[in-house]
N, C-alpha and C positions, 0 to 999 in steps of 0.2 A: 716503590722503583719496579719498575715491569721486569718482569721474568725473562731469562735466557729463554731463547728459542732452541731448545736443542733437537727436539722431536722430527723427526722428516717425512715428508706426504708418504716414501714409501714406506719404511716402518708402522708408519699408522695403518696402513690399509692391508700391509702382510697379518697386522695382530688382529685387524676389525673382522680377517676371512677365519681367522684360527676360532677367533670368538661365534662369528655366526656359524663355525664348524657345530661349537658346543649346541648352541642353539636348535638346530637343525637335527640334531642328535636327540636330544632330549625331547624335541617333539614327538618323536616314534610313540612315547609315553605317554606326555602330558599335552592334553587337545584342548585349543584353546583358552590359554592362559600365557599370551605371550608377553604379556605388562609382568605378570607376577615371574616369569622365568628371566624375564631381562632383570629387573629389578633384584633377581638373588646373582643375579652374573654381576651384576654393577660390583656389589655387596663383596664378591670374591674378588674382585680384582680392583680393589679399594680398601682390604681391610676393614669393611664396615660391615657393622651387625645390622642385622635385618629384621622385622615382627609384620607377619603376614597376619592378617584379620580375617577370619571368614567363619561362616557358619561350619559344622561340619560336614565332610564327606567329601570335600570340592578341591582335593589331590594336595590339600599344601605339605603333607609329610611328603607322599609320594614325588613331590617336585622336588624336595632338599635331596633326599636320597638318590632321587636321580641325577641328578647334577652332579653330586659327590661320585658318582659311579664315573660318569662321565671324565672327570678329571683327576683320575685313581690317588682321591685325597682319602683318607684315615676320616674312617666316619664313626659317631656315636649317636647314639638318638635316647635323650631321657623325659621317659613321661613323666609330666607334674600332675602329682595327686595330692591329696588334701593332706594325707600321711607322710608325705615324704620330707626327709632331714634335709638339713643343709650338707651335712657327711657326706649323705649319698650323691651328693653333686662334685664335692671336691675333694673325698677321701678322706681319711682319718689315720688314727695313728693306734697298733694295735701292741698290746703288752706280749713280751715271749719268758715265758717262764724259765727256758733252756738258758737263756744268757742274762736273762734280767734287765733287759732293753727293750724300747720300745723301737718297732720298725714301722716305716710309713706305707699305706696303703693308700696308692692313688685313684682320686675317682673316676667317672667317665670324663670329664671337663678337660684331659690330658688327650688330647683328638685334636685332628684339623678342622672339619667341621662338628659341630655342635648343633642339633636339632635338640631343643629346646621345646618339646610339645604339650601342646597345652598349659603354655606357663603361666597362664593366671588363673589355674584349677589349684594353684597351692599358694599358701602363705606368702605374705610379704618376706619375711626373715627365709623363705627358702629360694624366693625371686633373688633378693638382694644377696644371695649366695656367690651369683655369676657377676656381682658388680664389680670387684676386682679382677676377676681375670678378666671382662669385656674391655676396661679401661685401660687396667696395667700391664695383660698378658701375663700376669703370674698366681699363683694361688698359695694363701697362704696353711700351713698344714703344722697344727701344734706350735713350735717355735722356730720353725724352717719356712722359706719360702721358696717356691720351686717356679721356675721360666718354664712357661707355657710352648711348643713348636710353634714352628713356621711353616703355613700360614695358620693364623687360627682365626676361627671364626663363628661365631653364635647366630645360626637361623630361629629365629624362634615365631611358636605356630599361637595365636590365642583365638580363643571365641569371641565374640560379640560380648561385651559386660554385661547385656542384660541378659542374659543367659544365668539357668538357675546353677549355683555351684561355680564361680566366678571371683576372682577378686581382683581388682583393679591393681594396674604394675603401680609402683611408686613414681612419682615425676622425675627424680633422680635416674631410675633405671630406666623409663621411657625416654630421655635426652640422649641416652649413650645407643640408641637403635639410629642407626643413619637413615634408614627409609623404614616409613610404615605404610608396606602397601594393602590395601584392600581386594580381596578376593571374592569376586561375584559369580554368581551361578554361569552357566553356561549356555548359550543361544541351543536353539532345538537342531541344528544340523550339526553342531558341535557334540550335544548329547550322544546325540544317534554314532557318530562316530564312536566315540566312548564305548559303547554299547558292544559297537563290532568288535573292537580291538578286545574287550576287556570279560566278555560275554559271549563270545562267537565262540565258534566250530576249531579254531587255529589257535595254539597256545599263544598266550600273552608277550606281547614284545619284551623285548629286552635291550638295553641300550650298551656300547661299546665305549670302551676309553677312547676320548681323542684329545685330551691335553694332559701332561708330567704336571707333577709340581711346580716342576724348575719353569716350566712354561707360566704360572700363575705369577711366582716372582718375577721373571720377566717383563707379563703385562702390567703388575704396579708399578715395575720404573718407569715402562713407559707413560702409563698415567701419570706421575708427577713430572715429566718432560713437557706434557702439553704445557701448551701456551695460553698463557692470560693476558688478555689486556690489562689495564689500570681501569680501565671505563668499566669493563664488566666486573671488576670487581668494587668498584662503587655502585653499582647495578644490584649487586649482591646485595650490599650492607643497606642502601634506600630498602630494598625489601622485607630485609628481615627488620631494620628501623621500624618500617610501617606496622609490624605485627607489635611495637611496644606502645607507639603512640600515633596513632592513624591519624588524630589530627591537625598533627604536625607535617601529616604528609599529606595533608589535601581530602582527609577522608573522615570528616566528624562523624559521618554516619553511623563508625563502626564504634567509637569510641567507648560506648555505653555495652557495646556486645562482648569485649578483649578484658579478663582479667588477667591474665599475664600472657607475655608475647616472648619469642624464641628466645634462644640465649646465642651467645658468641658462638659455641659450638654449630650451630645450627648455619652459620656464615662459614664456617670451614667445611662443615658436611656439602653446602649448595655445591661451594666451590671444588670437593673433592668428587661427588655425582657426578657434577656437570663434565671436569675433565673426563671422568670414565666414559661415560655420555659420547663425546665427543670423537672418543676412540673408539668405541663401538661402530661409532658410525664413518669409520676411517679417515677422520680427522686430527692433523696434529695442533690446532687450535680450537679454544672453546669461545664458543657463540652465547649469545643473549637466548636464543633458541633453544642451546641445551639446558640453560638456567628454568625457563619457563617450563620444557618438559618435564623436568623433575622436580619440581619445587613444589609441588602438591605432596608427594611422597616425603619430601625432607619436611615441612614444616607441618602438617597436619596434627604430627603426637606431642606437637612444642607449641601449640597454642590453645593455651585455655578460656575455655568462655565462661561467661554470665551466666546466673539464671536467667536472666532476661535474653540474652539471646534462646537458652533453649526453648526460654516459654513460647518464642513468635519462628520457632523451628528452622534458625540458623544453626547451622554447622561449620567447623575449621574448614572444610571445604571450601565450604560458600564463605567465606572471608579471606582465605586466600586468594579465590579466584577474582573476587573485587580486588583485591590489591594489586593483584599483575595485572588486571587491565586498565587500576589508575597510576601506576609510577612507569613512568618514563623509560622507553627504551632505547638504549644507546646506540 
């Protein structure tokens, strides 16, 4: 059944302007990484967690902290290391000798925006400590469960898994990230701009607060109201099913390259991220263009390739590109 078209054009354009202000303000600090900043903003206005992957020194950490300052949200950074414990993230119980009772000490996960820095440098049991918080928006400490505040968002950075001292994220945790954004090197011109800003004679740039937390909640409500036609829903389902059974989708050449396809959560996140992209563009409706724009970021960490694909130099991005080219756009 088609969704009710509740969001009007004026509301969409007004919020798009506010979100553009956030991107413009963050550009005072972050140079040449527009795709990364847009991905972080999409996560913020949908409540979807974001995974940033790139080599050290590409401003991934700075990008997350800059966005947090622009929206005046509570921000905590957790540096993941091999000796980190789950309790260092969620919190623990402490025995009080005077009262003879245990009291709860909450961990850094109790904040609005969590930066899980270099998340794949900690073992799987520590990475998994975020699972309940990311999915259920709550944390269990001892025998008690505690609801997390709103908004709550995990923005994690990871180094390429080929680097020394990294642990691959479990598939269950990867699937809980709405987007996986690859962060690349800057162009020569952009790198010169970074040098001028960060190593010049003047003070390093700072950003101002652009949005209140209440506006984030408003943006999320407007995202939910973005109109989605049944044909676009069907297009999303066709894309996701093609990752599971490419032969049935008319792409038998991919059959031996895909070990596991994307889950139903991928379909949900394609719609959510697509609606946020539409709002960011000032539109009150979701178009197939929005889906094609964000599809790779939504799907790349959900498509598991075979050894044959890796041997032939295929990547998840190249597989997704083939699927996007072959599925008919409504």
